[in-house]
N, C-alpha and C positions, 0 to 999 in steps of 0.2 A: 175536304175535299172527297173522301172516301164516299160518302154518301151522292154526290153529286156524278159520282162515276156509274154507282150502281142504277140511279134515275137513267142515265144514261144508256146502261146497257137495257135496263127494261123496257127503255121507249124502242131500242134496236131490236131485241130480241123477243119482246113481247111476253116476257116472265122475268123471275128472279133467277139466277145463277147456283147452282148446287153446291159452289164452293168460290171463295174469293183466297188466293193465297200471295201475301206480300214477298214478293222477289228481292233477291241481294241487288243493292247497287253500288258500285265502288266509289267513284269522286262525284258522280251527279248528283245535285238538288234533285232533280225527279224521281218520282215513284212508281214503280212499275206493279202490276199485280197480272197474275194470271185467273182469268174469270172461266169457271167450265160450268156446261150445262149439257151432259150427256145425251139428255133424251130429244136434242133439236134432231130437225129432219136432215137438215145441211151439215154432212159430216165436219166439213172445212172449219163452220162456226163454232164447234162443240167446245172448243178451247181458243179464246183472244186475249188478247194483252190490252191492259187498259193504264192508261198512264195519266198522271196528274203532273202538269208541268208548274213552273214558278213563275214563268214568264211569257206573255201571250206573243210578245215580238219572234221571240225562241221559236215557239210554237208555229206560227204564222212561217217562219221559214222552214219549217220542217215540214209542213202542209204543203207549200207551193214544191218542193224540192222534192218530196215523195209522189207527188202528181207527175212533175216533170220526168223523173227517170221512169216512173211507171211507162208514163207514155213513149217512152223509149224503147220498152221491153228489159230492161236494166233491174236485176232481182232485187226488189226494195220491200217491205211488209205494205201491203193494202190497209187504207185507212178507212175502216166502217162507219166509223160515227165521230163526231166533232160538236160539243156542248155549246152552247149558244155563246159564252163567255172566251171560248176557245182555248179555256185553261185545262181541262179534259179531255182525253178522245181515246178511241179503242181502235185497237190494228191486229192486222193477222198475227197470229203465232206462229213463228218461225222453227218453233222447237225450242229445245231448250241445251244444245249443242253449241256454244263457242269453238271458234277454231283454236282459241288459247289453250281451250280444255281436249282439244281433241287430239293435240300436239304435246300433249304430258308425259307418255308413253316415250317420246322422242326428246326431251327433256330430261328423264330421268334413267336415258341410255338404254330402255328396254327396247327400242326399235329403233332404226335408223330413219332419216328424212329421205325415204323410198319409197315405192308402191303408190298407195292411196295417199301417203301423208304428203308426198312431192309433188302430186298430180293439182291437190287443190289448193297448195302453196302458186304453183305456176298459173292456177285457174286465176287467181286472186291476181297476179300482175297482171294479165292480160284483162280482166275485167275494170282494174284500176284505170287503164288505159282507156277503155270505154266510158265509164263514168267522167275520166277528165274531161275527153275531146266532145262527148257529146253534150257536155255542160256547156260548151262555147253557144249555144243557142239558149241557154236561159236568160230569163229576164234579171239582171244583174242587181235592180231595183229592191229585188225581193230578198236579196241577201242579208242575213243579220249575223253581229253587229253592223259589221262593216263589208262594202262592196269587194274591196280589194286588198292582198296582203302586200300593202306597199310597206315603204321604209316608216310611216307614222303607225301602222298594224303591228308590225315587227317590233318597233321601238316598245309598243307595250308590254309585249310578251319578256321582251329584255330587261324592262323598267321591274317585272312582274318578278324575275328572277334575282333583280336588285334588293326588293323591297322585301320579298316574302319569303326567299330563301337567305342570304349574304348577310341583310342586317337581323333576320331572324337569329341569328347564330350569335350575334351579338358583335360582329367585325365593326370596326370604323374604317368608313369607306372615303376615299377622295372622288367624289361623284365627278368632276373635270376630267379626271383622268380615265376614269371608268366609261365614262358618256364618250371620249373620244376613240375609246376601243371598239365601243359599242359600234359608232360610225364607220370605223375601218372593216366591221364586220360585214355592214350592210353594203359598202363599196367592193367587196369581194363579191358580193352575190349581183349586184347591180350595175357597177361602175363608179369610178369616183364619184361622189355628189348626185348622182343619178338615181332615178326612182324605178316601180315597175313599168315598164314600156306600155303605153295605151293601145299597143297593138298585140299584147297578151289578151289571148280571148278563152285559155283552158283553165279549169277550176282546180281546186285544192279542197279536196274533203276535209283538213285539217287536222280531224284527230282519228286518221286510218292506222287501226291496230288490229292484234289479232283477238281483242277484245270484244271489236264492233262487227266482227264478223260472224254470221250462223252459217252452219255446215246445215244443209236440207241435203231431202232426195235428189233434189233439181242440182245440187250443188250449192257452192258459197253465194251468200247474199249480204249486202249492205244495210249496214243501221247506224244510228247517231251519226248524222252528216249534217247536221243541221248549222253546224259553222262552216259551210263550205264559201268559198269565195273566190274569184279571180287571184290568178297566182302562177309560182313557178311548180312545174309537175315533182320534180325530186323531193318538195319538201313532204308529200304523202309517203313517198319511197324510203325516204330517212324514218318517216314516223314509225312504219311499218316493222323495218327489216332490223334497227336499232330501239326497238319496244324493250328496255331495258328488262322486263322479268319473262320477255319470250325467249331470252337464250339464244339466239341463233347463233350458229358457230358461224365463224368467217366464210367458210367454203360454202357452206349454203348460201349466204349473202352474196357473194360473188356470183354464184349460178342464177339466184333471182334476179341480179341486177343486170347480167345480160341476157335472162329471158324477157326480161321489161325493154332493155333497150332496144332489142330485135324487133318485136313488135312495136316499139316507138314509131320504126324507120315507115310503118306502115300511116301513122299520120302525120310527120312533121321529119324534117331534114336536120338532123342536131349533130353535131361535131361532139366524139365522142371525149375529148380532152375536156371541153368547155362543158360537157353533160356531167365529167367526173367530178370536176373544181365544185361544179355549184351545189352536185350531191354532199359534198365534203361539207360544204357552208350551213347546208341546211342539214345535216345531224348536228353542227354544233349548236345551231339553232333552236333545233328541236329540245337540245340535251339542254341547253338554259331554261326552255320553256319548260320543261316538263319538271327541272329541279326549282323553279318556282312554285308549279302545283302542289311538288311535294312538301316543299316549306310550308305553304297555306293551309293544305289538310293536314298534314302531321304536325308542323312545330305549334303552329297557331290554331289548330282546330282538335289537334290532338290524336288523330287517328291512326293507329300502329299500324296499318296496313302501308300506309306512305312513308313513314319514318322509316320501315326497313328496306325500304326502295331508294333511301337517299345515297347510302354509301355505293351501292353500285352504278348510280348514275354519275357518281362524283369522279368513280376509277373511271367511267369510258371519257368524262368532262379530261381530267388529268392526261390520257392517252391522246386525246384528239390534240390539245394544248402542245403538245409536243410535234406535231406536224410541222414541216417549215412552212407550208403555206400560212400558219395562224401564228403570226410575230404581235403576240399580245402579252407583253412582261408584265403590266400590272395584274390583269386578270387573272395569271400562272401564279403570282406573289399571293393572290387574295385567296385562290383556291390552297396553293399551301400553308397558308396561315389559318385555315379553320380550326376551331377547336379539335383535339385529337381523337374523339372518339368519332369523329368521321372520316381519320386517317387510318384508323386501325382495320383489319381483314373485318367485314361485316358477314363473311360466310362462316358457318360453325359447323364443324364435323359434327354430322346429326348421330353418329354413333357413341361419341365422349359429351360429356359433361365438360364447356367451357365456364369459369368462372372470370368474369372480367371485375377487376378492383381499381377504383378509381380514386385518386385525390384532386381536389380542385377548391376553387374560391368562389365563395357564397356569391362574392360581388360579379362574378361572371354567371350564374344560374349554376344549377344542378345539370349534372353530364348527361346527356340523352342516350336512350337506350338503342344502339342500332340494331339489335336484335330485333325488335318490334313487339316485346312484350311487355313494353310501359314502364320498365325500371325494375329497382328492388329495393333492397335495403339501402338507405340514407342515416350516416351518423354526425352529428355535429360534435367536433373538437374546440369549438371557440371556448368553452369553460376552461379550458386548460391554460396555465400560465404558459404566455405567448413569447417564444424566445425572440421573433421579429422585434421586440419592444427595445430589445438591448443592441447596443451599438455592433459588439463581437460578434454577434449571430445573424447580423440584418443581410448580409450578402450571401449567408449560406442556405443549406437546406436541410430536411430533415435525411438528407442521406449523408451527411457528413458528421464525423464522429463528436465533435463537440456539441452540437446540436443533440443529438442521440443521448450524450452525455447527460444534456441537461436535461430533457423530456424522462431519462430513467431517474434520474437524482427526485424531481418534483413527483415520480410516481402515479399521475393522472392518467397518464397513456397507457401505460401497461397494466392499470386497475381498469380501466374503458373495456379493452381486450381482452382483459380474463374474464369478465360480465359476456363480451358479444360472442368469445369462442363458442362455447356451447350452443348458441344460437345458430351460428352460422355450420356448426357440426350437423345440427339436427334437418335444416335446408339442404346442406349438402349430403345427407343420408336419403332425405327424402327424395330428390332431384335424380339421384342415383337410382333408386328404389323405381321409380314411373320413367324414366327414361329420360328424362328432358334433359335437352342439350346446353341450355344457356342461365347462369344466374349471375345477378349481377351486385355488388356492395360499393357504395362512395364515402369518401370522408371528406368532410368540407372544413374549413377552416377560414379565416377570415383572407390571407393572401394565398391560400394554395401552397405554401413552399415551405413550411416547416411541418405543425403538427400534423395536417391531412397526411402527408408524403411518410412519415416516420408509421403513423397509424396503419396506412393501405399498404406499404412494405412487411409490416409483420404479419398482420392476417393471412399475406401471403404464404408468408415461410410456415406460419401457424398450419394452415391448409396441406401445403406441400409435403410438410412433415408427417401429417395424419394421413395423407391418401396416395400421396407419391405419383405415379403413373398412371392411376385411376381416374385422374381429372387434369385437364389443363390448367393453370391458372395465369391469365394475363392480366397486369398491374400496367396502368396509364396513368402517369405523374399529367394531369392535362396543361396546368400552368407552368411546370417546369418545362414543358415540349414547347409551350408557346414561346417561353422566352430562351429558348436553347441553351437552357441550362443543363440538360441530359442528353 
């Protein structure tokens, strides 16, 4: 595809570029390149963005929407050239400043959400309304992959959450009970057994977030809207304000919602109570869809930048499910029964080393590393004599004295720990020297109740005795937590 893109550029510019740089793409399968040629007379074309897509239908939706928004004077990149097969194209370079990156000083507490930072966020709110309501005139037959954010379309997102996240963690699910609650969520949005009303003509951009807003000299410009469709305007607001990694404080969310609603009155007569209710539902829907995406990209494809986002999104989901509006006991119970690693705090003290030590059952797989580092040391305890084979120990765990005495008498566990300790010390010493903040050890056995629990407990003891308060040691007995045994 890169050669095709270069050929397209040569035909457009009349010569070869001086440099082509592959840009970082988060979850998108599309590939972006910055193509530069400083010798061009037209300054605006000295740096352009080349895109290699993977779906001609999605590309066509992007072309049509871009032409439409551009014709309305809305800030989107100009399309300069498209290949005959419509799989690669060249667009205007809007610069390198993502809104998400611009707001980094605010997230770090180095600057408040005020001045130019607040100005650009408020402008995003008013621009969003322009996109949504100007979109009423767009030919809905050109949307892709669907023209409406109706019950079926949202159902795909909900099942994405079910199959890519919930089942990806190994949970057993009663599909009928979960689907009943999914239907109830849609009833809250559209009414009992009702669908997206045929009179709705506003569009949702579908993936509106600070990573899809470029900050230019002329103000914010929007990108990545090819999934737009007809739908409830509150969904985009939910996507933007509750984007997990944006970490907008509640006070800022409230202010921006007020800004959006105030300007919404210029386009439509909307009851604030109904608006707030639909927004809450859209926040829930967006959170479930996002967890599905994190499950697919993180758990299935193994991309760690998505794994690290799961725990914060789960914390938001738990918070949402406590709202009286959401009476979904089965969904709540599923979230509460997730493997223990997803229920421990994902936020690491950046000034201290946190050592997480897991015990687990190989039957349920190796624990995920919520820090996003991809995991750490894993030790197999199944070679040891198994207390679980003896009736008197079967209902006990590696925390109980009879099992501890059994494993000490056999000696295999302590022998392994004596071999592991120097490796663990070397790792901790090096991590402290380098200023790293997350290290992980996991001990597995057949059931995750006896040998692995004993080993995890004792490595934690050894590390605490050696390092004291220089490190934080967190022990998670995953299977014991799942069975409510601790």
